[in-house]
Structures are given as structure tokens and as C-alpha cells.
C-alpha positions, 0 to 999 in steps of 0.5 A, a space after each residue: 463498447 467497453 468502459 473507460 476507466 480511469 484509476 488513479 493513486 494520488 500521493 504527496 508527490 505524485 500521481 501513478 495513473 493507469 487508463 482500461 478500457 474494460 479489462 485491459 490496460 492501454 495506459 500506464 505511467 506517473 507523474 514523480 517530482 510534484 512540487 520540486 523536479 516533475 518527471 513524465 513516465 509513460 507506457 502505452 500496452 497497445 501502440 509504440 508510446 513511451 514517454 520518460 521526460 522532466 516536465 516545466 516547473 509550473 506543469 507540477 506544481 499541484 495535482 491539478 496542473 499535472 493532471 492537466 498537464 496528462 489531459 493531451 496523451 489521455 485524449 490521444 490514447 481515447 481516440 474521440 472515446 471518453 473517460 466513463 468513471 474514475 477510481 481514486 485510491 483513498 487510504 483513510 476510510 473512517 470507520 464507516 466505510 467498508 466498502 468503496 463508494 461513489 463520490 459525491 459532496 458528503 462523501 468529499 467532507 467526510 474523507 476531509 475530516 479524516 485528515 489528521 488520521 492520515 496527514 501524509 497520504 489523506 490530503 494527497 487523495 482528496 487533491 487528486 480528488 479535486 483535480 479529477 473532478 475540475 478535469 472529468 465532470 462528468 465521470 463518475 468518481 469513486 474512492 477504493 479505501 485501503 482501511 475496508 478490507 480491515 472493517 471487521 476485524 475482530 474487537 480485540 484487534 480493532 482497540 487500544 486499552 484506553 478508555 473506552 470512550 477514545 473507541 468509541 469516537 474513532 481512536 482504534 486499528 483501522 490497518 492499511 493496504 487493504 486494496 493490496 491484500 483483496 488482490 491477493 486474496 482474490 488471486 488465492 480465490 481463482 487459484 488455489 480454493 483451499 489456500 484462500 479458505 485457510 489460513 494465512 499470512 501477507 507480507 505487504 513489502 515495500 516503502 510502506 510495509 505491513 503483514 496481515 492475518 486472513 482466515 477464510 478470506 476474512 482481515 481477523 489481525 493486521 500489524 498497521 494501526 490507528 495510522 500507517 506508522 506501527 507494524 513494521 519498519 518502512 522506507 522512511 515510517 518508523 515502524 512500531 514505538 513505544 509511545 513515551 519515546 513519542 512523549 520524549 520527544 516533546 517534553 525532555 527533547 523539546 521538539 514541536 508535535 509538527 517535528 515529532 510528526 517529521 521524524 517518524 514519518 520522514 525520516 525513521 525506518 531504512 532510511 533513519 536506521 542506515 542514514 544511508 538510503 530508504 531503497 531496498 535494493 541500494 542497501 543490499 549492494 552497500 558494504 556500510 555496516 548501518 546498511 546491513 543493520 538497517 536490513 536486519 531490523 527489517 526481517 527481523 521485524 517481519 520474523 518477529 510479526 510471523 511468528 506473532 500473526 501465526 498465533 492470531 491465526 492458531 496455525 498457518 497454511 500459506 505465507 504470501 510475499 507481495 509488494 516491491 520488496 517482497 515481489 523482487 527481493 529474493 535474499 530478503 524472503 530467504 532469510 525471513 524464512 530461513 529456520 523456519 522448519 518450526 511453524 513448517 514452513 521450507 523455502 527452496 533456494 533455487 525456486 526462489 531465486 528465479 522468483 518463482 510463484 510457489 518458492 517452498 520445498 515439495 515437502 514443506 508443510 506450508 505453502 510459501 508463495 510470491 504473489 505480485 499486486 494489483 491495487 490498481 487492477 482492484 479499484 477498477 474493478 470496483 470501479 466498475 461495478 459502483 457505475 
């Protein structure tokens, strides 16, 4: 019988879930608005069932409460079967973890110690693990890390120009979105071995955004660094920032560390620049000058990092768009690829408007692709392997 695997992606205010029987997705959805106005959205992929409704406030007080509320729906979908394993997305695996692992008490203690390196994500990933251990005590629990894909970076990409002792204690560039990049590499390996073995840049563009330089399926450069704040501007995160700005905020402005953290993580990026929204769809439809300027900056930074990553690779063969914005915003893709003939890149606007997989012209030296990512599927595969 095919193993039943539940994949959980626990965020600060949501739990996304996918229920698999073997390779087939049977149920997917999320509980959003935890701690505020909880809402359940759910879709069955094997039956005529779709749910989108608000939940009682006490149901959405915590990840444990939300998962408890989901149990009757999961049990109904299981039809007498039991969950064999639960796979968790965990943002930070530190320096040690280069592969997914089965979770035990020792691993859980390690993950808790990494909370300061990913304060926006790691505590909620751990809350999801604890909730799942309560709900499914007999199931194998696995941690699949966003940092693992980047752990074989060249040293020059990992380090900062600080005294060496900081590097040794773990102050280094980790890179994130690794599960997404791993999925894209696996897709290329199955569909285009020449592209997989060549020089590839993947732009994961969404509420979280980063870019990765990949050679022969191996990460050799990433825009994200010590935390998920660095690199590209994001929905609410600032991206690249002169560290002197942080010193200025602390000393001259008198802000506390918590206030600075809140500013950089939740009130910057597209939201901060526009003063309107972090949603690219809303900004693209807005006539406000600040909305246009926020998009202009977003595109500028992607183009800048594209050149930098091409330099890291000493050339470029394939450029991939993925993530919510990368997969759906044809206008952003068009602007990123405009006037890139110096790089050998030419976009076919009609293919781009139709969201085709290959959106480059027939004579473009660089393949420009749009590949939907699937981090949940990567977690499922890793979890099944670890069972």
C-alpha cells in the first residue's frame, strides 16, 4: 500500500498542508490568520470537496489548535488509513544539515538553537513540528531544510569579511529557498539534461524572493545570506541593506533591536516602498507613483543580481523564473529580460504573455523558462526516502 504522507509548511500565521497517498495529492489547503481571524481553505483532489470558511477564534489561537481542528477532515480523507509520516519545511538547518533528517529530541533541540538566525520562520516551523507530534505520535517526522541545498557553496560565497572567529561560530551566508531550487534542478534533470548540467540562474520571486546561481545542479551563489533578509527586496523584507543603516537606526534614531527587526522584516520591501501593499498584483494595477517606483526597484535589483550571478558562473545558459510572481507576472518577466541582448537573452513576448514554459525566442542564446515550483513535492520525496 502506498505510504500516506502529510506535508506541513508552518508559517507565522498559517499552516499549509498537503496529504499524499504515494505520489498522488489527495488533499491540500491551509489554515491562515492564526492568532487573528483564522480561515480554512481546503480542496480534495479525489472527491468533490472544497471548503473556504472562517473558523472560530479559539480554533486559530495556535498551530496546535489549528492542526487539531484539521484532524476530523484529515481522518475523513484517510478513510481508515493512518498517516505514516509527516514532512516539515524547516527554514534553517545551520551548518550541520546538508540533507533532510528524521526528527528526534536531539534534532529538535538543535532547531530551537537556530531560532535567532531565522526569527520570522524557525519558531513557527518548530511549533508545527510539536503540533504534529501531538496529533500523529506514531508517524515518522522529518525536517526538510531550506538551507541544505546551499551547504556546498564555495567558501568565498559563504563568508563575510569579518574576523574569522565569527565564521567559525556560524556567522556566514546560508542561502534559502533551497527546496524550491532543488525542485527546479530535479525538473531540469528529468526534462533537459543539457540545461541541468549547464550554467543556470533561478529567480524565485514571490513574497519571499531570492536568486541562485547553479552549475551542474549545485548551488554556487545565492542572493540571500546570514538571514532571509538579504538580496532582493521582498513583500515586506528590505533585501540588501548597508549595515550602517542599522547602526544609524540603533544610535541616531534610538530604535530598539525589536523595532529594527520589525521594520526590516515586516514593514519594508514592496510594502514599505509603496506604502500601499506587498501584493504585486495590487501594485501592478495601481496608478499611484509610489507603486510604480516600488516595482521599478524590484525589477532593478533582479537585473542587477542577474548580472552578478552570471559573473559568478562565468556565463549563462538557462534563466528560470519561478515562485508566485515569477510564474504569473508576465509584466515583471518582460521588464527583467528587456535589453539583455548583451547577455544573449531574447524574450518572445507572445510566449511570455501566454505563460508558456519556454518564453525565449528561437534565436535566443539563453533559454528563458517559466517553471512552477513545488516545495511540497520535494518534502514528500525526502520524507518517503527517510521512512
